[in-house]
C-alpha positions, 0 to 999 in steps of 0.5 A: 400217409401211405408210404415209409420213405419219401422220394418226393424229388429225387431223379431215378433214370430217366424219372424224376419223382413229383409226390406220392398218389395212392397204395396199390390195392391188392398189395398196398405198394406205394405208387408215385407220380413221376415225371419223365425227361420225354415229358410223359407224366406215369403213375410207377410203382416205388419198387420198380422205381428204386430197383430199376426195374422201370427206367422211364414211362415207357421211351426208352423200349421204343427207343431202343426198338427204333434202334434195334431197326437202325443198327441191323444186328438184331440177330447178331450173338451180342444183341441176345447177350444183351437183350438176356442181361436187361431181363436179368435186371428187370423181369421178375419172370426170368429163372434167378432173377433172385441174384440179378435183379432182385438183389439190386444188381442194374446195368449202366444208364448207356447199355439201355440203348444197345449200339453203346453195349455193341461198342464196349464189349465188342472187342474180345467177342467170340459166339462162344462166349458168355457175359460175365460180371468181374464182381459179382457184388457190382452192376453191368459195365463195361468196367465191370464185364467181360466174356469169359467161357461157359464154365468161367462163368459159372464159377463166378456167378453168386448164388441164391439166398440158401446159401448153398455153393454148388462146391463142397467146402465152399460157402460164402459169409454174409456177415464178411460178404465174401466166399469161404473154402474150407476142408475136413482131415480126420475128422477136423475141419480146416480152414482154408481162407476167405476170398471176395471171388467164388472162382478163388475160393474153388480153385483153392478148395480143389487144390487140397482135394487134390493134395488129400484125397487124390480126387476132387470132389461136386 
């Protein structure tokens, strides 16, 4: 047996898993035989399936291209936001993929098509705004997304696995899965609390800096 987890019979997006095929000759990852909803059968690597990097035999991409040509909005600023979202979730070549697709962040199946994304998110959109997830530990979908400024978006981004938050006195506590804020006074550490959002932790830290130091630190 060339795999540890049997996914035979399970379905991921448009792919029904028919069974194990073989191990990849180079990286030894397991390759599975997949039946797509369109009827095509294709061999696909395990990680690409379970991490939603590949959702079909390729028919979704073809349909997306047809829709793009149909709706005529490929030059709309929202289309670029949508395309970037998909790349962050699906392409290992994208910068910071490790904090998006690399840790399981994906998007709802409806948003595979730009027309659905446009329908759900057109209200409140402005070309100066960026697509932001309200909860950085959840996927891209209508309920968890909003339009924000670049500064607000940066506040809400989760940080890479080295735990450097980009703000002094703020760190991510993996055991509690929350952001921790603290500050030093008279060589003693003062705990400011734990927060679900990075932005909230930073705001508390900044207010405390202004109170103690009279200025803020990077």
